[in-house]
PAZAPA-4460 file (N, C-alpha, C; in steps of 0.05 Angstrom, whole numbers, plus 32768, in hexadecimal, padded with zeros to 4 digits):
% residues 78
    n_x    n_y    n_z   ca_x   ca_y   ca_z    c_x    c_y    c_z   seq   type   mol
   8109   803E   81D8   810E   8042   81BB   80FD   8040   81AB     1      M     A
   80FE   8052   8198   80E9   8054   817F   80E9   8043   8168     2      T     A
   80D6   803D   815C   80DA   802A   8142   80F0   8034   812D     3      V     A
   80ED   8057   812C   8102   805C   811F   8122   8056   8123     4      R     A
   8128   8059   8141   813F   8053   814D   8147   8038   8144     5      E     A
   8134   8026   814C   8138   800B   8141   813C   8000   8128     6      L     A
   8132   800C   8119   8137   800B   80FA   8150   8013   80F2     7      I     A
   8159   802D   8105   8174   8035   80F8   8186   8025   8107     8      G     A
   8185   8015   8119   819D   8002   8126   8196   7FE8   8114     9      L     A
   8181   7FD7   810B   8178   7FBE   80FA   818E   7FC6   80E0    10      L     A
   8189   7FDF   80D5   8199   7FE5   80BD   81B2   7FDD   80C1    11      K     A
   81BF   7FDC   80D4   81DE   7FD6   80D5   81E8   7FB7   80CB    12      Q     A
   81C7   7F9F   80D3   81CE   7F8A   80D1   81CD   7F83   80B6    13      F     A
   81D5   7F68   80B1   81C8   7F58   8094   81AB   7F53   809A    14      D     A
   81A2   7F5D   8084   8185   7F56   8082   8179   7F3A   8088    15      P     A
   8188   7F25   8082   8188   7F11   8084   8189   7EFE   809A    16      Q     A
   8191   7F0E   80AE   8198   7F07   80CA   8181   7F02   80D8    17      A     A
   8183   7EE7   80EB   8162   7EE0   80FF   816A   7EF8   8112    18      E     A
   8151   7F02   811A   8148   7F14   812C   8147   7EFE   814C    19      V     A
   8158   7F11   815B   8153   7EFB   8174   8152   7F17   8191    20      I     A
   8140   7F0F   81A3   8142   7F25   81B7   8147   7F13   81D4    21      M     A
   8157   7F2D   81DF   8166   7F20   81F7   8152   7F26   820F    22      Q     A
   8153   7F0F   8222   813F   7F12   8234   813D   7F28   8247    23      K     A
   815B   7F36   824D   8164   7F4D   825B   817B   7F53   825A    24      D     A
   8180   7F69   8265   8195   7F79   825C   81B2   7F66   8262    25      E     A
   81B0   7F55   827A   81C6   7F45   827C   81C9   7F2E   826A    26      E     A
   81B8   7F2E   8255   81B5   7F12   824A   81B6   7EF3   8252    27      G     A
   81A1   7EF4   8266   819A   7EDE   8278   8182   7ECF   8264    28      N     A
   8182   7ECB   824B   816E   7EC4   823D   8169   7ECD   821F    29      G     A
   8166   7EBE   8208   815E   7EC7   81F8   8144   7EC0   81E8    30      Y     A
   813A   7EC3   81CD   8123   7EB9   81CC   8125   7EC5   81AA    31      R     A
   8115   7EB4   8198   8117   7EC1   817C   80F7   7ED7   817A    32      G     A
   80FB   7EEC   8161   80E5   7EFC   8160   80D3   7EE9   8146    33      V     A
   80BE   7EEF   8152   80A3   7EE4   813B   8097   7EFC   812E    34      H     A
   8097   7F0A   813B   8080   7F24   812B   8087   7F39   8138    35      G     A
   806C   7F4D   812F   8073   7F63   813E   8050   7F71   813B    36      A     A
   8047   7F7F   814A   8029   7F8B   8148   802E   7FA7   8157    37      G     A
   8016   7FAE   8157   8010   7FC8   8163   7FFD   7FCC   817A    38      E     A
   8006   7FD9   818F   7FF2   7FDF   81A3   7FEF   7FF7   81B4    39      D     A
   7FE7   7FFC   81CB   7FE9   8014   81DA   7FF5   800D   81F6    40      E     A
   8007   801B   81FD   800E   8012   821A   8017   802B   822D    41      A     A
   8018   8024   8243   801E   803D   8257   8033   802D   8266    42      A     A
   8044   8042   8273   805F   8038   8283   804F   8038   82A0    43      V     A
   8055   8029   82AD   8052   802C   82CD   8061   802D   82D8    44      I     A
   8080   8023   82D6   8093   802A   82DF   80AC   8020   82CB    45      D     A
   80C8   8020   82D0   80D9   8018   82BB   80D6   7FFD   82AD    46      Y     A
   80CD   7FEA   82BC   80C8   7FCF   82AB   80AE   7FC5   82AD    47      D     A
   809C   7FD4   82AE   807D   7FCF   82B5   806E   7FE4   82A2    48      D     A
   8066   7FCF   828E   804D   7FDF   8278   803A   7FCE   8282    49      Y     A
   801F   7FE2   8275   8008   7FD5   826F   7FFE   7FDB   8257    50      V     A
   7FF4   7FCE   824D   7FED   7FC7   8235   7FCD   7FC6   822E    51      F     A
   7FC5   7FDB   821B   7FA5   7FDD   8217   7F9A   7FC4   820E    52      L     A
   7FA9   7FB1   8200   7F9C   7F9C   81F5   7F9E   7F86   8204    53      S     A
   7FA6   7F8F   821F   7FA0   7F77   823B   7F85   7F7D   8242    54      Q     A
   7F75   7F92   823B   7F56   7F98   823D   7F40   7F95   822A    55      F     A
   7F2E   7F93   8239   7F17   7F99   8221   7F16   7FB2   8218    56      E     A
   7F19   7FC8   8225   7F1A   7FE8   8220   7F29   7FF1   8234    57      N     A
   7F2A   800E   822A   7F34   801F   823D   7F2D   8022   8257    58      L     A
   7F12   8025   825D   7EFF   8025   8275   7F08   8013   8286    59      S     A
   7F0B   7FF9   827B   7F17   7FE2   828C   7F34   7FE8   829B    60      E     A
   7F44   7FF0   828B   7F64   7FF7   828E   7F5F   8011   82A5    61      A     A
   7F52   8020   82A0   7F4E   8032   82B0   7F3E   802F   82CD    62      E     A
   7F2A   8018   82D0   7F21   8014   82E7   7F32   8006   82F9    63      D     A
   7F4D   7FF4   82EA   7F65   7FE6   82FA   7F75   7FF5   8301    64      R     A
   7F82   800E   82F0   7F96   801A   82F9   7F8B   8039   82F6    65      Y     A
   7F75   8040   82F8   7F6F   8064   82F9   7F74   806C   82EB    66      G     A
   7F6C   8084   82DC   7F68   8094   82C3   7F7D   80A1   82C4    67      D     A
   7F99   8099   82C8   7FB4   80A9   82CA   7FC4   8097   82B7    68      T     A
   7FBE   8089   82A7   7FCA   807B   8297   7FCF   8087   827C    69      L     A
   7FE8   8091   8274   7FE7   80A1   825B   7FF8   808A   8244    70      A     A
   7FE2   8080   822F   7FE9   806D   821E   7FF2   807B   820A    71      F     A
   8006   8068   81FD   800F   8073   81E1   8018   805A   81D1    72      T     A
   8018   8063   81BD   801B   804C   81A7   8035   803F   81A6    73      S     A
   8037   8028   81A0   8052   8013   81A8   804E   7FFE   818E    74      V     A
   8067   7FF8   818A   806A   7FE5   8177   8074   7FCA   818E    75      A     A
   806A   7FAC   818B   806E   7F93   819A   807C   7F88   818B    76      V     A
   808E   7F7D   8192   80A0   7F65   8187   809E   7F4F   8192    77      I     A
   8095   7F39   8189   8091   7F24   8191   809A   7F09   8184    78      Y     A
***
């Protein structure tokens, strides 16, 4: 989902409503949203991502995962 798509969905709701994140698709838990930030991420598989902010620099990420990671800008909601 893109930020544009998320904004479009959120426009359907009361702007004063609290935002809650569901843990997974089955509803096995919930948590409040406290903010958002930017990062660079690479998808490893369906549910596994590598975030550039986890490393000191790109070289460190490449040393661990190889130089095949394709990082892209992401919005991180926390």
